[in-house]
Steps between C-alpha positions, in 0.01 A plus 500: 500500500214745411476784738181687553645846442191692594469324826866593569415861412199496733719364777757769442226771528364346813848480658572863407192605687591331832671797662230768526574640847832665414586830341428527129866518394575186697197336342645580153839362593342179646293450188799567271702229674205256455457589134876451436484156659207390292666634181799299585292189551330563171836537328620168645175323389535639141864393493405140588211469265465499122202678344288258300458752214584845382154622589546372856835686524339817352215481747744462792714803406214719380253422789635303785851630567396867482238440774791412729770746384246790482457472884878568538479791264187642672652467842814671383284796377309512827824487702648780294187707542492455868876574539471826300172611640563867605433529871164590642396810307163407332564735196844351443367142541214565249749645249738206552229237442348684209839487334521122586156460334660599173748212503261250335420750223872558430570127499211439254621780278862371504388143409180585304554250219542206736228616746257529216596145375461354846180678607334427166563126566701470174694182446677531170836589660472263795759261371744789459417658836440207736727209400838469677666376187437828315802718499355775258427738794784550744428397857624737760380839398393643835487163658610441854773249560255232617334511157817451301475117513445410137344167598229680694450805279364601168540838323164632620384322816671762709306767317170333581602485864593869496160585340304306759700658771438846371124430481499377859712786625273749330216370711717518810584861417135595446424361850783701646373816330148427639646465848672836484217687344254391771 
């Protein structure tokens, strides 16, 4: 059974946007639950199917899966930001969100070799990074428990998801800063 992964992703995004008339923190929690459900569905689909080739598996773990899992990581960041937002003082809020804006930079610095590899569109290490059979790089470093499934993980798909989440969160933070500066 061939699943149209991008259609599934678009459906997830549409479902996540359905609750707009509730407080922001509740929207984030709602979207998080939706994203978790779709990631579990994706996991079940992958467990039932066999990839036709190594390149198909690499594409899935380098491109498709991170689209889904990055939403969970992004929503986790937003949730944490909203929970730790310091009251109502505009100066404190701006300081807080300026600090949050530096998260992406710190992440990129910490993972600079891989980020450069990924953003340059390099492919020479794809078989090492994005095949499940590869045990060269240990899975689990900084992974959440839901990503510890070796049949649904590679050594670097989680890092791609984290990068995508950091990029999206940076945009969210800039929007927050603009709100508080106006």
